[in-house]
A tleap script that builds the chain and sets N, CA, C and O, in Angstrom:
source leaprc.protein.ff14SB
mol = sequence {
  NMET GLN LEU SER HIE GLU ALA GLN THR LEU
  LEU ASP ILE CYS TRP VAL ASP GLY ASP PRO
  ARG SER THR THR PHE ILE ILE GLY GLU LYS
  THR ASN PHE LYS GLY THR GLU ILE LYS PRO
  ASN GLU GLU THR TYR ASN GLU LEU LEU GLU
  TYR GLN SER SER SER PRO ARG PRO TYR LYS
  ILE GLU LYS PHE GLY LYS PHE VAL ASN LEU
  THR GLY ARG LYS VAL CLYS
}
set mol.1.N position { -4.334 2.913 3.909 }
set mol.1.CA position { -4.029 1.907 2.980 }
set mol.1.C position { -3.895 0.531 3.583 }
set mol.1.O position { -3.067 0.282 4.459 }
set mol.2.N position { -4.745 -0.367 3.081 }
set mol.2.CA position { -4.732 -1.717 3.453 }
set mol.2.C position { -3.622 -2.461 2.787 }
set mol.2.O position { -3.561 -2.497 1.558 }
set mol.3.N position { -2.698 -3.087 3.581 }
set mol.3.CA position { -1.580 -3.818 3.028 }
set mol.3.C position { -1.922 -5.327 2.756 }
set mol.3.O position { -2.788 -5.930 3.390 }
set mol.4.N position { -1.224 -5.834 1.839 }
set mol.4.CA position { -1.422 -7.302 1.578 }
set mol.4.C position { -0.701 -8.035 2.661 }
set mol.4.O position { 0.179 -7.485 3.321 }
set mol.5.N position { -1.082 -9.320 2.854 }
set mol.5.CA position { -0.483 -10.158 3.827 }
set mol.5.C position { 1.050 -10.212 3.725 }
set mol.5.O position { 1.781 -10.167 4.714 }
set mol.6.N position { 1.472 -10.309 2.490 }
set mol.6.CA position { 3.018 -10.337 2.266 }
set mol.6.C position { 3.597 -9.067 2.716 }
set mol.6.O position { 4.525 -9.109 3.523 }
set mol.7.N position { 3.161 -7.953 2.290 }
set mol.7.CA position { 3.694 -6.712 2.654 }
set mol.7.C position { 3.643 -6.370 4.178 }
set mol.7.O position { 4.583 -5.776 4.706 }
set mol.8.N position { 2.589 -6.732 4.846 }
set mol.8.CA position { 2.454 -6.584 6.262 }
set mol.8.C position { 3.423 -7.513 7.063 }
set mol.8.O position { 3.986 -7.145 8.094 }
set mol.9.N position { 3.564 -8.701 6.522 }
set mol.9.CA position { 4.547 -9.697 7.202 }
set mol.9.C position { 5.902 -9.168 7.091 }
set mol.9.O position { 6.657 -9.321 8.051 }
set mol.10.N position { 6.345 -8.512 5.951 }
set mol.10.CA position { 7.678 -8.051 5.670 }
set mol.10.C position { 7.922 -6.836 6.545 }
set mol.10.O position { 9.037 -6.641 7.029 }
set mol.11.N position { 6.917 -6.027 6.754 }
set mol.11.CA position { 7.159 -4.838 7.589 }
set mol.11.C position { 7.262 -5.248 9.077 }
set mol.11.O position { 7.992 -4.628 9.850 }
set mol.12.N position { 6.489 -6.344 9.475 }
set mol.12.CA position { 6.613 -6.935 10.841 }
set mol.12.C position { 8.007 -7.430 11.108 }
set mol.12.O position { 8.478 -7.352 12.242 }
set mol.13.N position { 8.643 -7.907 10.160 }
set mol.13.CA position { 10.036 -8.416 10.265 }
set mol.13.C position { 11.002 -7.278 10.476 }
set mol.13.O position { 11.993 -7.425 11.193 }
set mol.14.N position { 10.744 -6.213 9.899 }
set mol.14.CA position { 11.495 -4.961 9.970 }
set mol.14.C position { 11.391 -4.169 11.320 }
set mol.14.O position { 12.263 -3.350 11.607 }
set mol.15.N position { 10.410 -4.393 12.083 }
set mol.15.CA position { 10.199 -3.846 13.385 }
set mol.15.C position { 9.861 -4.769 14.369 }
set mol.15.O position { 8.784 -5.361 14.289 }
set mol.16.N position { 10.719 -4.997 15.388 }
set mol.16.CA position { 10.595 -5.933 16.456 }
set mol.16.C position { 10.685 -5.147 17.746 }
set mol.16.O position { 11.679 -4.501 18.077 }
set mol.17.N position { 9.517 -5.256 18.482 }
set mol.17.CA position { 9.405 -4.497 19.742 }
set mol.17.C position { 9.900 -2.983 19.672 }
set mol.17.O position { 10.517 -2.447 20.593 }
set mol.18.N position { 9.565 -2.363 18.496 }
set mol.18.CA position { 9.907 -0.965 18.400 }
set mol.18.C position { 11.240 -0.669 17.859 }
set mol.18.O position { 11.564 0.492 17.607 }
set mol.19.N position { 12.108 -1.768 17.648 }
set mol.19.CA position { 13.371 -1.612 17.195 }
set mol.19.C position { 13.500 -1.976 15.772 }
set mol.19.O position { 13.047 -3.047 15.368 }
set mol.20.N position { 14.153 -1.061 14.917 }
set mol.20.CA position { 14.252 -1.396 13.551 }
set mol.20.C position { 15.197 -2.541 13.201 }
set mol.20.O position { 16.240 -2.677 13.841 }
set mol.21.N position { 14.866 -3.381 12.196 }
set mol.21.CA position { 15.645 -4.546 11.697 }
set mol.21.C position { 15.651 -4.447 10.296 }
set mol.21.O position { 15.080 -3.511 9.736 }
set mol.22.N position { 16.313 -5.428 9.609 }
set mol.22.CA position { 16.457 -5.456 8.116 }
set mol.22.C position { 16.181 -6.953 7.714 }
set mol.22.O position { 16.421 -7.935 8.417 }
set mol.23.N position { 15.635 -6.945 6.459 }
set mol.23.CA position { 15.433 -8.223 5.838 }
set mol.23.C position { 15.590 -8.120 4.315 }
set mol.23.O position { 15.407 -7.057 3.721 }
set mol.24.N position { 15.926 -9.229 3.723 }
set mol.24.CA position { 16.050 -9.359 2.226 }
set mol.24.C position { 15.218 -10.454 1.750 }
set mol.24.O position { 15.161 -11.540 2.325 }
set mol.25.N position { 14.513 -10.132 0.594 }
set mol.25.CA position { 13.724 -11.134 0.018 }
set mol.25.C position { 13.938 -11.177 -1.554 }
set mol.25.O position { 14.463 -10.241 -2.157 }
set mol.26.N position { 13.523 -12.249 -2.123 }
set mol.26.CA position { 13.679 -12.419 -3.519 }
set mol.26.C position { 12.309 -12.339 -4.112 }
set mol.26.O position { 11.420 -13.052 -3.648 }
set mol.27.N position { 12.066 -11.492 -5.139 }
set mol.27.CA position { 10.802 -11.523 -5.733 }
set mol.27.C position { 10.489 -12.768 -6.549 }
set mol.27.O position { 11.248 -13.193 -7.419 }
set mol.28.N position { 9.341 -13.323 -6.224 }
set mol.28.CA position { 8.922 -14.562 -6.738 }
set mol.28.C position { 9.203 -15.878 -5.966 }
set mol.28.O position { 8.687 -16.950 -6.284 }
set mol.29.N position { 10.049 -15.717 -4.939 }
set mol.29.CA position { 10.577 -16.881 -4.107 }
set mol.29.C position { 9.739 -16.982 -2.798 }
set mol.29.O position { 9.433 -15.944 -2.210 }
set mol.30.N position { 9.382 -18.128 -2.351 }
set mol.30.CA position { 8.724 -18.346 -1.088 }
set mol.30.C position { 9.809 -18.086 -0.017 }
set mol.30.O position { 10.998 -18.351 -0.188 }
set mol.31.N position { 9.301 -17.559 1.066 }
set mol.31.CA position { 10.071 -17.297 2.305 }
set mol.31.C position { 9.144 -17.690 3.553 }
set mol.31.O position { 7.923 -17.732 3.404 }
set mol.32.N position { 9.709 -17.959 4.709 }
set mol.32.CA position { 8.926 -18.371 5.907 }
set mol.32.C position { 9.410 -17.486 7.032 }
set mol.32.O position { 10.601 -17.316 7.293 }
set mol.33.N position { 8.452 -16.963 7.647 }
set mol.33.CA position { 8.719 -16.058 8.882 }
set mol.33.C position { 7.752 -16.517 10.030 }
set mol.33.O position { 6.538 -16.329 9.955 }
set mol.34.N position { 8.358 -17.130 11.095 }
set mol.34.CA position { 7.744 -17.657 12.176 }
set mol.34.C position { 6.501 -18.598 11.819 }
set mol.34.O position { 5.458 -18.548 12.471 }
set mol.35.N position { 6.679 -19.408 10.800 }
set mol.35.CA position { 5.653 -20.346 10.423 }
set mol.35.C position { 4.739 -19.817 9.304 }
set mol.35.O position { 3.964 -20.561 8.703 }
set mol.36.N position { 4.848 -18.630 9.073 }
set mol.36.CA position { 4.043 -17.955 8.016 }
set mol.36.C position { 4.762 -17.949 6.671 }
set mol.36.O position { 5.755 -17.228 6.568 }
set mol.37.N position { 4.363 -18.677 5.632 }
set mol.37.CA position { 4.943 -18.628 4.368 }
set mol.37.C position { 4.312 -17.634 3.469 }
set mol.37.O position { 3.096 -17.568 3.289 }
set mol.38.N position { 5.234 -16.825 2.885 }
set mol.38.CA position { 4.741 -15.822 1.993 }
set mol.38.C position { 5.547 -15.968 0.690 }
set mol.38.O position { 6.603 -16.601 0.655 }
set mol.39.N position { 5.006 -15.357 -0.383 }
set mol.39.CA position { 5.776 -15.382 -1.703 }
set mol.39.C position { 5.562 -13.961 -2.264 }
set mol.39.O position { 4.653 -13.743 -3.065 }
set mol.40.N position { 6.416 -12.982 -1.836 }
set mol.40.CA position { 6.348 -11.621 -2.289 }
set mol.40.C position { 6.575 -11.607 -3.867 }
set mol.40.O position { 7.385 -12.373 -4.389 }
set mol.41.N position { 5.900 -10.796 -4.518 }
set mol.41.CA position { 6.028 -10.526 -5.956 }
set mol.41.C position { 6.276 -9.097 -6.314 }
set mol.41.O position { 6.529 -8.278 -5.430 }
set mol.42.N position { 6.216 -8.768 -7.563 }
set mol.42.CA position { 6.479 -7.445 -7.881 }
set mol.42.C position { 5.442 -6.492 -7.357 }
set mol.42.O position { 5.789 -5.360 -7.018 }
set mol.43.N position { 4.207 -6.874 -7.271 }
set mol.43.CA position { 3.136 -6.126 -6.726 }
set mol.43.C position { 3.391 -5.777 -5.284 }
set mol.43.O position { 3.107 -4.667 -4.833 }
set mol.44.N position { 3.951 -6.774 -4.541 }
set mol.44.CA position { 4.297 -6.668 -3.150 }
set mol.44.C position { 5.422 -5.377 -3.070 }
set mol.44.O position { 5.303 -4.402 -2.327 }
set mol.45.N position { 6.428 -5.600 -3.929 }
set mol.45.CA position { 7.478 -4.446 -3.972 }
set mol.45.C position { 6.873 -3.031 -4.206 }
set mol.45.O position { 7.166 -2.042 -3.535 }
set mol.46.N position { 6.022 -3.056 -5.207 }
set mol.46.CA position { 5.357 -1.749 -5.582 }
set mol.46.C position { 4.497 -1.156 -4.367 }
set mol.46.O position { 4.523 0.026 -4.024 }
set mol.47.N position { 3.766 -2.118 -3.799 }
set mol.47.CA position { 2.981 -1.719 -2.658 }
set mol.47.C position { 3.827 -1.184 -1.518 }
set mol.47.O position { 3.471 -0.158 -0.939 }
set mol.48.N position { 4.888 -1.807 -1.182 }
set mol.48.CA position { 5.799 -1.316 -0.128 }
set mol.48.C position { 6.451 0.009 -0.606 }
set mol.48.O position { 6.701 0.893 0.214 }
set mol.49.N position { 6.708 0.143 -1.834 }
set mol.49.CA position { 7.339 1.442 -2.339 }
set mol.49.C position { 6.334 2.567 -2.133 }
set mol.49.O position { 6.674 3.631 -1.616 }
set mol.50.N position { 5.158 2.334 -2.523 }
set mol.50.CA position { 4.159 3.363 -2.435 }
set mol.50.C position { 3.801 3.643 -0.991 }
set mol.50.O position { 3.587 4.817 -0.688 }
set mol.51.N position { 3.711 2.696 -0.060 }
set mol.51.CA position { 3.341 2.877 1.330 }
set mol.51.C position { 4.519 3.470 2.085 }
set mol.51.O position { 4.291 3.938 3.201 }
set mol.52.N position { 5.676 3.498 1.629 }
set mol.52.CA position { 6.840 4.003 2.272 }
set mol.52.C position { 6.703 5.393 2.804 }
set mol.52.O position { 7.108 5.682 3.930 }
set mol.53.N position { 6.107 6.297 1.965 }
set mol.53.CA position { 5.956 7.731 2.508 }
set mol.53.C position { 4.871 7.976 3.504 }
set mol.53.O position { 4.835 9.057 4.092 }
set mol.54.N position { 4.002 7.065 3.728 }
set mol.54.CA position { 2.947 7.250 4.795 }
set mol.54.C position { 2.923 6.269 5.785 }
set mol.54.O position { 1.983 6.223 6.578 }
set mol.55.N position { 3.916 5.424 5.832 }
set mol.55.CA position { 3.989 4.402 6.924 }
set mol.55.C position { 4.337 5.088 8.237 }
set mol.55.O position { 5.207 5.959 8.277 }
set mol.56.N position { 3.607 4.665 9.392 }
set mol.56.CA position { 3.914 5.121 10.711 }
set mol.56.C position { 5.167 4.478 11.279 }
set mol.56.O position { 5.702 4.938 12.288 }
set mol.57.N position { 5.628 3.439 10.647 }
set mol.57.CA position { 6.956 2.796 10.940 }
set mol.57.C position { 7.855 3.061 9.767 }
set mol.57.O position { 7.760 2.318 8.790 }
set mol.58.N position { 8.700 4.027 9.770 }
set mol.58.CA position { 9.516 4.403 8.705 }
set mol.58.C position { 10.414 3.183 8.200 }
set mol.58.O position { 10.797 2.333 9.003 }
set mol.59.N position { 10.718 3.128 6.917 }
set mol.59.CA position { 11.603 2.125 6.438 }
set mol.59.C position { 12.138 2.506 5.095 }
set mol.59.O position { 11.509 3.310 4.408 }
set mol.60.N position { 13.375 1.926 4.635 }
set mol.60.CA position { 13.951 2.181 3.407 }
set mol.60.C position { 13.765 0.857 2.607 }
set mol.60.O position { 13.837 -0.220 3.198 }
set mol.61.N position { 13.541 0.923 1.337 }
set mol.61.CA position { 13.398 -0.186 0.465 }
set mol.61.C position { 14.400 0.064 -0.744 }
set mol.61.O position { 14.425 1.138 -1.346 }
set mol.62.N position { 15.199 -0.978 -1.042 }
set mol.62.CA position { 16.055 -0.941 -2.120 }
set mol.62.C position { 15.916 -2.232 -3.023 }
set mol.62.O position { 15.774 -3.336 -2.497 }
set mol.63.N position { 15.959 -2.070 -4.390 }
set mol.63.CA position { 15.810 -3.248 -5.216 }
set mol.63.C position { 17.128 -3.430 -6.117 }
set mol.63.O position { 17.618 -2.473 -6.717 }
set mol.64.N position { 17.617 -4.606 -6.165 }
set mol.64.CA position { 18.755 -5.004 -6.975 }
set mol.64.C position { 18.348 -6.197 -7.772 }
set mol.64.O position { 18.500 -7.340 -7.340 }
set mol.65.N position { 17.823 -5.923 -8.955 }
set mol.65.CA position { 17.206 -7.137 -9.791 }
set mol.65.C position { 16.076 -7.614 -9.055 }
set mol.65.O position { 15.103 -6.900 -8.813 }
set mol.66.N position { 16.198 -8.976 -8.641 }
set mol.66.CA position { 15.071 -9.657 -7.978 }
set mol.66.C position { 15.225 -9.600 -6.484 }
set mol.66.O position { 14.394 -10.104 -5.728 }
set mol.67.N position { 16.384 -8.930 -6.045 }
set mol.67.CA position { 16.613 -8.967 -4.608 }
set mol.67.C position { 16.103 -7.591 -4.004 }
set mol.67.O position { 16.307 -6.519 -4.573 }
set mol.68.N position { 15.502 -7.698 -2.945 }
set mol.68.CA position { 14.866 -6.450 -2.343 }
set mol.68.C position { 15.323 -6.371 -0.847 }
set mol.68.O position { 15.162 -7.322 -0.083 }
set mol.69.N position { 15.870 -5.251 -0.486 }
set mol.69.CA position { 16.357 -5.099 0.865 }
set mol.69.C position { 15.422 -4.107 1.527 }
set mol.69.O position { 15.188 -3.004 1.034 }
set mol.70.N position { 14.880 -4.554 2.700 }
set mol.70.CA position { 13.911 -3.771 3.413 }
set mol.70.C position { 14.448 -3.435 4.727 }
set mol.70.O position { 14.753 -4.398 5.430 }
set mol.71.N position { 14.639 -2.169 5.239 }
set mol.71.CA position { 15.239 -1.860 6.526 }
set mol.71.C position { 14.413 -0.759 7.301 }
set mol.71.O position { 14.178 0.353 6.829 }
set mol.72.N position { 14.028 -1.165 8.460 }
set mol.72.CA position { 13.367 -0.285 9.389 }
set mol.72.C position { 14.295 0.864 9.799 }
set mol.72.O position { 15.500 0.710 10.002 }
set mol.73.N position { 13.634 2.039 9.907 }
set mol.73.CA position { 14.620 3.286 10.133 }
set mol.73.C position { 14.046 4.065 11.445 }
set mol.73.O position { 12.846 4.324 11.538 }
set mol.74.N position { 14.903 4.386 12.358 }
set mol.74.CA position { 14.476 5.159 13.444 }
set mol.74.C position { 14.307 6.674 12.953 }
set mol.74.O position { 15.034 7.119 12.064 }
set mol.75.N position { 13.394 7.384 13.521 }
set mol.75.CA position { 13.193 8.840 13.240 }
set mol.75.C position { 13.996 9.586 14.199 }
set mol.75.O position { 13.959 9.286 15.392 }
set mol.76.N position { 14.754 10.581 13.740 }
set mol.76.CA position { 15.663 11.371 14.695 }
set mol.76.C position { 14.896 12.487 15.179 }
set mol.76.O position { 15.400 13.285 15.969 }
savepdb mol mol.pdb
quit
């Protein structure tokens, strides 16, 4: 599955040098990561939700209204 630029950038935030991290974003709001500006939307959230089960880098995604929490997870 080919991810959008926004989805790929958000997953890159959640995995740094093989270590899981966490980030929160607001749907429809611009955010900046290392000079890259992205504006995740509802489609980005749906894309991440769909990709979650097949991602080689496991993560958990939770949505609270327009706020979305994305957390990388280690496999035991």
